[in-house]
PyMOL commands that place a pseudoatom at each C-alpha (Angstrom):
pseudoatom trace, name=CA, resn=UNK, resi=1, chain=A, elem=C, hetatm=0, pos=[-8.805, -7.196, -12.747]
pseudoatom trace, name=CA, resn=UNK, resi=2, chain=A, elem=C, hetatm=0, pos=[-10.379, -10.118, -10.490]
pseudoatom trace, name=CA, resn=UNK, resi=3, chain=A, elem=C, hetatm=0, pos=[-8.980, -8.405, -7.120]
pseudoatom trace, name=CA, resn=UNK, resi=4, chain=A, elem=C, hetatm=0, pos=[-8.402, -4.886, -6.480]
pseudoatom trace, name=CA, resn=UNK, resi=5, chain=A, elem=C, hetatm=0, pos=[-6.916, -3.508, -3.030]
pseudoatom trace, name=CA, resn=UNK, resi=6, chain=A, elem=C, hetatm=0, pos=[-5.444, 0.360, -2.254]
pseudoatom trace, name=CA, resn=UNK, resi=7, chain=A, elem=C, hetatm=0, pos=[-2.577, 0.277, -0.053]
pseudoatom trace, name=CA, resn=UNK, resi=8, chain=A, elem=C, hetatm=0, pos=[-1.971, 3.496, 2.257]
pseudoatom trace, name=CA, resn=UNK, resi=9, chain=A, elem=C, hetatm=0, pos=[0.689, 4.448, 3.974]
pseudoatom trace, name=CA, resn=UNK, resi=10, chain=A, elem=C, hetatm=0, pos=[-0.616, 7.733, 5.692]
pseudoatom trace, name=CA, resn=UNK, resi=11, chain=A, elem=C, hetatm=0, pos=[1.233, 10.952, 6.889]
pseudoatom trace, name=CA, resn=UNK, resi=12, chain=A, elem=C, hetatm=0, pos=[-0.014, 12.456, 9.985]
pseudoatom trace, name=CA, resn=UNK, resi=13, chain=A, elem=C, hetatm=0, pos=[0.700, 16.032, 8.939]
pseudoatom trace, name=CA, resn=UNK, resi=14, chain=A, elem=C, hetatm=0, pos=[0.381, 18.033, 5.798]
pseudoatom trace, name=CA, resn=UNK, resi=15, chain=A, elem=C, hetatm=0, pos=[3.064, 20.554, 6.394]
pseudoatom trace, name=CA, resn=UNK, resi=16, chain=A, elem=C, hetatm=0, pos=[5.756, 21.651, 3.689]
pseudoatom trace, name=CA, resn=UNK, resi=17, chain=A, elem=C, hetatm=0, pos=[8.011, 18.853, 5.583]
pseudoatom trace, name=CA, resn=UNK, resi=18, chain=A, elem=C, hetatm=0, pos=[5.712, 15.944, 5.880]
pseudoatom trace, name=CA, resn=UNK, resi=19, chain=A, elem=C, hetatm=0, pos=[6.015, 13.062, 3.945]
pseudoatom trace, name=CA, resn=UNK, resi=20, chain=A, elem=C, hetatm=0, pos=[3.388, 12.237, 1.358]
pseudoatom trace, name=CA, resn=UNK, resi=21, chain=A, elem=C, hetatm=0, pos=[0.575, 10.017, 1.969]
pseudoatom trace, name=CA, resn=UNK, resi=22, chain=A, elem=C, hetatm=0, pos=[1.188, 6.827, -0.186]
pseudoatom trace, name=CA, resn=UNK, resi=23, chain=A, elem=C, hetatm=0, pos=[-1.662, 5.918, -2.091]
pseudoatom trace, name=CA, resn=UNK, resi=24, chain=A, elem=C, hetatm=0, pos=[-1.293, 2.792, -4.479]
pseudoatom trace, name=CA, resn=UNK, resi=25, chain=A, elem=C, hetatm=0, pos=[-4.321, 1.093, -6.316]
pseudoatom trace, name=CA, resn=UNK, resi=26, chain=A, elem=C, hetatm=0, pos=[-3.062, -2.575, -7.362]
pseudoatom trace, name=CA, resn=UNK, resi=27, chain=A, elem=C, hetatm=0, pos=[-5.179, -5.546, -8.738]
pseudoatom trace, name=CA, resn=UNK, resi=28, chain=A, elem=C, hetatm=0, pos=[-4.491, -9.008, -9.442]
pseudoatom trace, name=CA, resn=UNK, resi=29, chain=A, elem=C, hetatm=0, pos=[-5.697, -10.659, -12.756]
pseudoatom trace, name=CA, resn=UNK, resi=30, chain=A, elem=C, hetatm=0, pos=[-7.047, -14.114, -13.414]
pseudoatom trace, name=CA, resn=UNK, resi=31, chain=A, elem=C, hetatm=0, pos=[-3.971, -15.715, -13.933]
pseudoatom trace, name=CA, resn=UNK, resi=32, chain=A, elem=C, hetatm=0, pos=[-2.142, -14.594, -10.490]
pseudoatom trace, name=CA, resn=UNK, resi=33, chain=A, elem=C, hetatm=0, pos=[-0.379, -11.530, -12.200]
pseudoatom trace, name=CA, resn=UNK, resi=34, chain=A, elem=C, hetatm=0, pos=[-0.217, -8.361, -9.945]
pseudoatom trace, name=CA, resn=UNK, resi=35, chain=A, elem=C, hetatm=0, pos=[0.084, -4.683, -11.237]
pseudoatom trace, name=CA, resn=UNK, resi=36, chain=A, elem=C, hetatm=0, pos=[0.166, -1.263, -9.877]
pseudoatom trace, name=CA, resn=UNK, resi=37, chain=A, elem=C, hetatm=0, pos=[-2.812, 0.387, -11.520]
pseudoatom trace, name=CA, resn=UNK, resi=38, chain=A, elem=C, hetatm=0, pos=[-2.730, 3.834, -10.272]
pseudoatom trace, name=CA, resn=UNK, resi=39, chain=A, elem=C, hetatm=0, pos=[-0.178, 5.821, -7.933]
pseudoatom trace, name=CA, resn=UNK, resi=40, chain=A, elem=C, hetatm=0, pos=[-2.586, 8.578, -6.009]
pseudoatom trace, name=CA, resn=UNK, resi=41, chain=A, elem=C, hetatm=0, pos=[-0.002, 9.664, -3.494]
pseudoatom trace, name=CA, resn=UNK, resi=42, chain=A, elem=C, hetatm=0, pos=[-0.574, 13.154, -2.151]
pseudoatom trace, name=CA, resn=UNK, resi=43, chain=A, elem=C, hetatm=0, pos=[0.845, 15.642, 0.527]
pseudoatom trace, name=CA, resn=UNK, resi=44, chain=A, elem=C, hetatm=0, pos=[-2.680, 16.708, 2.233]
pseudoatom trace, name=CA, resn=UNK, resi=45, chain=A, elem=C, hetatm=0, pos=[-4.376, 16.960, 5.165]
pseudoatom trace, name=CA, resn=UNK, resi=46, chain=A, elem=C, hetatm=0, pos=[-5.685, 13.326, 6.305]
pseudoatom trace, name=CA, resn=UNK, resi=47, chain=A, elem=C, hetatm=0, pos=[-9.463, 14.161, 5.761]
pseudoatom trace, name=CA, resn=UNK, resi=48, chain=A, elem=C, hetatm=0, pos=[-8.345, 14.926, 2.213]
pseudoatom trace, name=CA, resn=UNK, resi=49, chain=A, elem=C, hetatm=0, pos=[-6.259, 11.860, 1.446]
pseudoatom trace, name=CA, resn=UNK, resi=50, chain=A, elem=C, hetatm=0, pos=[-8.876, 9.577, 3.018]
pseudoatom trace, name=CA, resn=UNK, resi=51, chain=A, elem=C, hetatm=0, pos=[-11.296, 11.284, 0.495]
pseudoatom trace, name=CA, resn=UNK, resi=52, chain=A, elem=C, hetatm=0, pos=[-9.141, 10.386, -2.116]
pseudoatom trace, name=CA, resn=UNK, resi=53, chain=A, elem=C, hetatm=0, pos=[-8.936, 6.850, -0.964]
pseudoatom trace, name=CA, resn=UNK, resi=54, chain=A, elem=C, hetatm=0, pos=[-12.843, 6.425, -0.942]
pseudoatom trace, name=CA, resn=UNK, resi=55, chain=A, elem=C, hetatm=0, pos=[-13.221, 7.630, -4.490]
pseudoatom trace, name=CA, resn=UNK, resi=56, chain=A, elem=C, hetatm=0, pos=[-10.360, 4.804, -5.446]
pseudoatom trace, name=CA, resn=UNK, resi=57, chain=A, elem=C, hetatm=0, pos=[-11.898, 2.366, -3.739]
pseudoatom trace, name=CA, resn=UNK, resi=58, chain=A, elem=C, hetatm=0, pos=[-15.067, 2.957, -5.688]
pseudoatom trace, name=CA, resn=UNK, resi=59, chain=A, elem=C, hetatm=0, pos=[-13.544, 3.706, -8.861]
pseudoatom trace, name=CA, resn=UNK, resi=60, chain=A, elem=C, hetatm=0, pos=[-11.520, 0.769, -9.211]
pseudoatom trace, name=CA, resn=UNK, resi=61, chain=A, elem=C, hetatm=0, pos=[-14.212, -1.428, -7.366]
pseudoatom trace, name=CA, resn=UNK, resi=62, chain=A, elem=C, hetatm=0, pos=[-11.494, -2.737, -4.916]
pseudoatom trace, name=CA, resn=UNK, resi=63, chain=A, elem=C, hetatm=0, pos=[-12.484, -5.025, -2.425]
pseudoatom trace, name=CA, resn=UNK, resi=64, chain=A, elem=C, hetatm=0, pos=[-10.139, -3.638, 0.476]
pseudoatom trace, name=CA, resn=UNK, resi=65, chain=A, elem=C, hetatm=0, pos=[-8.305, -0.749, 1.788]
pseudoatom trace, name=CA, resn=UNK, resi=66, chain=A, elem=C, hetatm=0, pos=[-5.024, -1.698, 3.553]
pseudoatom trace, name=CA, resn=UNK, resi=67, chain=A, elem=C, hetatm=0, pos=[-3.646, 0.899, 5.838]
pseudoatom trace, name=CA, resn=UNK, resi=68, chain=A, elem=C, hetatm=0, pos=[-0.678, 1.149, 8.022]
pseudoatom trace, name=CA, resn=UNK, resi=69, chain=A, elem=C, hetatm=0, pos=[-1.726, 2.374, 11.107]
pseudoatom trace, name=CA, resn=UNK, resi=70, chain=A, elem=C, hetatm=0, pos=[1.494, 2.327, 13.309]
pseudoatom trace, name=CA, resn=UNK, resi=71, chain=A, elem=C, hetatm=0, pos=[1.043, 6.085, 13.605]
pseudoatom trace, name=CA, resn=UNK, resi=72, chain=A, elem=C, hetatm=0, pos=[-2.437, 6.897, 13.748]
pseudoatom trace, name=CA, resn=UNK, resi=73, chain=A, elem=C, hetatm=0, pos=[-4.213, 3.905, 15.390]
pseudoatom trace, name=CA, resn=UNK, resi=74, chain=A, elem=C, hetatm=0, pos=[-8.046, 3.203, 15.258]
pseudoatom trace, name=CA, resn=UNK, resi=75, chain=A, elem=C, hetatm=0, pos=[-8.575, 6.916, 14.188]
pseudoatom trace, name=CA, resn=UNK, resi=76, chain=A, elem=C, hetatm=0, pos=[-7.354, 5.830, 10.720]
pseudoatom trace, name=CA, resn=UNK, resi=77, chain=A, elem=C, hetatm=0, pos=[-10.068, 3.370, 10.134]
pseudoatom trace, name=CA, resn=UNK, resi=78, chain=A, elem=C, hetatm=0, pos=[-12.688, 5.640, 11.851]
pseudoatom trace, name=CA, resn=UNK, resi=79, chain=A, elem=C, hetatm=0, pos=[-11.940, 8.651, 9.274]
pseudoatom trace, name=CA, resn=UNK, resi=80, chain=A, elem=C, hetatm=0, pos=[-12.207, 6.250, 6.266]
pseudoatom trace, name=CA, resn=UNK, resi=81, chain=A, elem=C, hetatm=0, pos=[-15.556, 4.941, 7.739]
pseudoatom trace, name=CA, resn=UNK, resi=82, chain=A, elem=C, hetatm=0, pos=[-16.689, 8.443, 8.736]
pseudoatom trace, name=CA, resn=UNK, resi=83, chain=A, elem=C, hetatm=0, pos=[-16.531, 9.176, 4.694]
pseudoatom trace, name=CA, resn=UNK, resi=84, chain=A, elem=C, hetatm=0, pos=[-17.981, 5.822, 3.715]
pseudoatom trace, name=CA, resn=UNK, resi=85, chain=A, elem=C, hetatm=0, pos=[-19.129, 3.285, 6.272]
pseudoatom trace, name=CA, resn=UNK, resi=86, chain=A, elem=C, hetatm=0, pos=[-19.386, 0.421, 3.557]
pseudoatom trace, name=CA, resn=UNK, resi=87, chain=A, elem=C, hetatm=0, pos=[-15.495, 0.430, 2.783]
pseudoatom trace, name=CA, resn=UNK, resi=88, chain=A, elem=C, hetatm=0, pos=[-13.824, -2.547, 3.812]
pseudoatom trace, name=CA, resn=UNK, resi=89, chain=A, elem=C, hetatm=0, pos=[-10.591, -1.466, 5.744]
pseudoatom trace, name=CA, resn=UNK, resi=90, chain=A, elem=C, hetatm=0, pos=[-7.384, -4.094, 6.630]
pseudoatom trace, name=CA, resn=UNK, resi=91, chain=A, elem=C, hetatm=0, pos=[-5.061, -2.294, 9.400]
pseudoatom trace, name=CA, resn=UNK, resi=92, chain=A, elem=C, hetatm=0, pos=[-1.658, -3.336, 9.155]
pseudoatom trace, name=CA, resn=UNK, resi=93, chain=A, elem=C, hetatm=0, pos=[1.387, -2.867, 11.434]
pseudoatom trace, name=CA, resn=UNK, resi=94, chain=A, elem=C, hetatm=0, pos=[5.281, -2.043, 10.413]
pseudoatom trace, name=CA, resn=UNK, resi=95, chain=A, elem=C, hetatm=0, pos=[7.011, -4.453, 12.697]
pseudoatom trace, name=CA, resn=UNK, resi=96, chain=A, elem=C, hetatm=0, pos=[9.886, -4.976, 11.280]
pseudoatom trace, name=CA, resn=UNK, resi=97, chain=A, elem=C, hetatm=0, pos=[12.361, -2.878, 8.599]
pseudoatom trace, name=CA, resn=UNK, resi=98, chain=A, elem=C, hetatm=0, pos=[11.041, -1.784, 5.416]
pseudoatom trace, name=CA, resn=UNK, resi=99, chain=A, elem=C, hetatm=0, pos=[13.774, -3.885, 3.629]
pseudoatom trace, name=CA, resn=UNK, resi=100, chain=A, elem=C, hetatm=0, pos=[12.458, -7.288, 5.238]
pseudoatom trace, name=CA, resn=UNK, resi=101, chain=A, elem=C, hetatm=0, pos=[8.674, -6.423, 4.396]
pseudoatom trace, name=CA, resn=UNK, resi=102, chain=A, elem=C, hetatm=0, pos=[10.090, -5.328, 1.047]
pseudoatom trace, name=CA, resn=UNK, resi=103, chain=A, elem=C, hetatm=0, pos=[11.901, -8.504, 0.431]
pseudoatom trace, name=CA, resn=UNK, resi=104, chain=A, elem=C, hetatm=0, pos=[8.976, -10.813, -0.921]
pseudoatom trace, name=CA, resn=UNK, resi=105, chain=A, elem=C, hetatm=0, pos=[7.944, -8.191, -3.157]
pseudoatom trace, name=CA, resn=UNK, resi=106, chain=A, elem=C, hetatm=0, pos=[10.989, -7.611, -4.514]
pseudoatom trace, name=CA, resn=UNK, resi=107, chain=A, elem=C, hetatm=0, pos=[11.272, -11.530, -5.359]
pseudoatom trace, name=CA, resn=UNK, resi=108, chain=A, elem=C, hetatm=0, pos=[8.026, -11.317, -6.952]
pseudoatom trace, name=CA, resn=UNK, resi=109, chain=A, elem=C, hetatm=0, pos=[8.876, -8.342, -9.184]
pseudoatom trace, name=CA, resn=UNK, resi=110, chain=A, elem=C, hetatm=0, pos=[12.114, -10.575, -10.142]
pseudoatom trace, name=CA, resn=UNK, resi=111, chain=A, elem=C, hetatm=0, pos=[9.844, -13.544, -11.149]
pseudoatom trace, name=CA, resn=UNK, resi=112, chain=A, elem=C, hetatm=0, pos=[7.710, -11.286, -13.514]
pseudoatom trace, name=CA, resn=UNK, resi=113, chain=A, elem=C, hetatm=0, pos=[4.448, -11.509, -10.950]
pseudoatom trace, name=CA, resn=UNK, resi=114, chain=A, elem=C, hetatm=0, pos=[4.098, -7.887, -10.591]
pseudoatom trace, name=CA, resn=UNK, resi=115, chain=A, elem=C, hetatm=0, pos=[4.207, -5.220, -13.566]
pseudoatom trace, name=CA, resn=UNK, resi=116, chain=A, elem=C, hetatm=0, pos=[3.211, -1.342, -13.542]
pseudoatom trace, name=CA, resn=UNK, resi=117, chain=A, elem=C, hetatm=0, pos=[-0.040, -0.808, -16.087]
pseudoatom trace, name=CA, resn=UNK, resi=118, chain=A, elem=C, hetatm=0, pos=[2.244, 2.507, -16.853]
pseudoatom trace, name=CA, resn=UNK, resi=119, chain=A, elem=C, hetatm=0, pos=[4.948, 4.372, -15.858]
pseudoatom trace, name=CA, resn=UNK, resi=120, chain=A, elem=C, hetatm=0, pos=[4.725, 5.709, -12.074]
pseudoatom trace, name=CA, resn=UNK, resi=121, chain=A, elem=C, hetatm=0, pos=[8.002, 7.979, -12.104]
pseudoatom trace, name=CA, resn=UNK, resi=122, chain=A, elem=C, hetatm=0, pos=[7.994, 8.862, -8.482]
pseudoatom trace, name=CA, resn=UNK, resi=123, chain=A, elem=C, hetatm=0, pos=[7.000, 5.402, -7.152]
pseudoatom trace, name=CA, resn=UNK, resi=124, chain=A, elem=C, hetatm=0, pos=[9.519, 3.791, -9.250]
pseudoatom trace, name=CA, resn=UNK, resi=125, chain=A, elem=C, hetatm=0, pos=[12.330, 6.185, -8.117]
pseudoatom trace, name=CA, resn=UNK, resi=126, chain=A, elem=C, hetatm=0, pos=[11.597, 5.369, -4.505]
pseudoatom trace, name=CA, resn=UNK, resi=127, chain=A, elem=C, hetatm=0, pos=[11.956, 1.589, -5.580]
pseudoatom trace, name=CA, resn=UNK, resi=128, chain=A, elem=C, hetatm=0, pos=[15.286, 2.203, -7.334]
pseudoatom trace, name=CA, resn=UNK, resi=129, chain=A, elem=C, hetatm=0, pos=[16.982, 4.500, -4.843]
pseudoatom trace, name=CA, resn=UNK, resi=130, chain=A, elem=C, hetatm=0, pos=[15.508, 3.668, -0.962]
pseudoatom trace, name=CA, resn=UNK, resi=131, chain=A, elem=C, hetatm=0, pos=[18.290, 3.180, 1.269]
pseudoatom trace, name=CA, resn=UNK, resi=132, chain=A, elem=C, hetatm=0, pos=[17.476, 2.150, 4.935]
pseudoatom trace, name=CA, resn=UNK, resi=133, chain=A, elem=C, hetatm=0, pos=[17.480, 5.083, 7.190]
pseudoatom trace, name=CA, resn=UNK, resi=134, chain=A, elem=C, hetatm=0, pos=[16.675, 7.328, 4.295]
pseudoatom trace, name=CA, resn=UNK, resi=135, chain=A, elem=C, hetatm=0, pos=[13.295, 9.718, 4.140]
pseudoatom trace, name=CA, resn=UNK, resi=136, chain=A, elem=C, hetatm=0, pos=[10.345, 7.355, 4.622]
pseudoatom trace, name=CA, resn=UNK, resi=137, chain=A, elem=C, hetatm=0, pos=[9.375, 5.847, 0.861]
pseudoatom trace, name=CA, resn=UNK, resi=138, chain=A, elem=C, hetatm=0, pos=[5.574, 6.656, 1.225]
pseudoatom trace, name=CA, resn=UNK, resi=139, chain=A, elem=C, hetatm=0, pos=[4.502, 5.420, -2.181]
pseudoatom trace, name=CA, resn=UNK, resi=140, chain=A, elem=C, hetatm=0, pos=[7.009, 2.331, -1.857]
pseudoatom trace, name=CA, resn=UNK, resi=141, chain=A, elem=C, hetatm=0, pos=[5.299, 1.681, 1.465]
pseudoatom trace, name=CA, resn=UNK, resi=142, chain=A, elem=C, hetatm=0, pos=[1.954, 1.670, 0.205]
pseudoatom trace, name=CA, resn=UNK, resi=143, chain=A, elem=C, hetatm=0, pos=[2.648, -0.704, -2.786]
pseudoatom trace, name=CA, resn=UNK, resi=144, chain=A, elem=C, hetatm=0, pos=[4.531, -3.130, -0.417]
pseudoatom trace, name=CA, resn=UNK, resi=145, chain=A, elem=C, hetatm=0, pos=[1.058, -3.302, 1.333]
pseudoatom trace, name=CA, resn=UNK, resi=146, chain=A, elem=C, hetatm=0, pos=[-0.895, -3.495, -1.423]
pseudoatom trace, name=CA, resn=UNK, resi=147, chain=A, elem=C, hetatm=0, pos=[0.977, -6.398, -3.003]
pseudoatom trace, name=CA, resn=UNK, resi=148, chain=A, elem=C, hetatm=0, pos=[1.513, -8.271, 0.354]
pseudoatom trace, name=CA, resn=UNK, resi=149, chain=A, elem=C, hetatm=0, pos=[-2.168, -8.426, 0.688]
pseudoatom trace, name=CA, resn=UNK, resi=150, chain=A, elem=C, hetatm=0, pos=[-2.643, -9.466, -3.043]
pseudoatom trace, name=CA, resn=UNK, resi=151, chain=A, elem=C, hetatm=0, pos=[-0.200, -12.356, -2.377]
pseudoatom trace, name=CA, resn=UNK, resi=152, chain=A, elem=C, hetatm=0, pos=[-1.319, -13.239, 1.048]
pseudoatom trace, name=CA, resn=UNK, resi=153, chain=A, elem=C, hetatm=0, pos=[1.992, -12.427, 2.649]
pseudoatom trace, name=CA, resn=UNK, resi=154, chain=A, elem=C, hetatm=0, pos=[1.658, -11.893, 6.115]
pseudoatom trace, name=CA, resn=UNK, resi=155, chain=A, elem=C, hetatm=0, pos=[4.040, -11.172, 9.080]
pseudoatom trace, name=CA, resn=UNK, resi=156, chain=A, elem=C, hetatm=0, pos=[4.687, -13.810, 11.533]
pseudoatom trace, name=CA, resn=UNK, resi=157, chain=A, elem=C, hetatm=0, pos=[4.246, -13.740, 15.059]
pseudoatom trace, name=CA, resn=UNK, resi=158, chain=A, elem=C, hetatm=0, pos=[7.478, -11.859, 15.636]
pseudoatom trace, name=CA, resn=UNK, resi=159, chain=A, elem=C, hetatm=0, pos=[6.887, -9.545, 13.155]
pseudoatom trace, name=CA, resn=UNK, resi=160, chain=A, elem=C, hetatm=0, pos=[8.961, -11.403, 10.162]
pseudoatom trace, name=CA, resn=UNK, resi=161, chain=A, elem=C, hetatm=0, pos=[7.608, -11.854, 6.850]
pseudoatom trace, name=CA, resn=UNK, resi=162, chain=A, elem=C, hetatm=0, pos=[6.599, -15.375, 6.887]
pseudoatom trace, name=CA, resn=UNK, resi=163, chain=A, elem=C, hetatm=0, pos=[7.464, -17.302, 3.484]
pseudoatom trace, name=CA, resn=UNK, resi=164, chain=A, elem=C, hetatm=0, pos=[5.699, -16.586, 0.527]
pseudoatom trace, name=CA, resn=UNK, resi=165, chain=A, elem=C, hetatm=0, pos=[2.587, -18.372, 0.213]
pseudoatom trace, name=CA, resn=UNK, resi=166, chain=A, elem=C, hetatm=0, pos=[1.332, -18.736, -3.432]
pseudoatom trace, name=CA, resn=UNK, resi=167, chain=A, elem=C, hetatm=0, pos=[-2.511, -18.635, -3.358]
pseudoatom trace, name=CA, resn=UNK, resi=168, chain=A, elem=C, hetatm=0, pos=[-2.998, -18.011, -7.041]
for i in range(1, 168): cmd.bond("trace and resi %d" % i, "trace and resi %d" % (i + 1))
show_as sticks, trace
zoom trace
């Protein structure tokens, strides 16, 4: 893969009723096809999932960890940097609904621009069954953040997703 990123949708707690922290490794090849390479999502305390992100960053030769920071703010960046100060972190904010953020990614799947390196049952189940106002789809959110980074899909100034910009 020419370009590998790790998408992270963090859970702020790790009790029995907590969401998992979504950790998805994704990469893009030389012809512009993207792949989900690994699903490392887990239910764990922040310092544990942060170590997993750092390990994946090095294992896959990632260029960036993309972390949603709505709930954790600057603490999340600092947590990752406290484990390894050399990791590049990009903070992203969820301004609009999950459905709106996922729409460009759905299009990319439909046009055969995104593939899975193998089966990821839990991620694929979230992709197939998520409905608005249901439990947060941690893996799905992390995958959307990773793919949005790979395809340079950004939120507009009002938080809406801008038109897809193909930088392949």
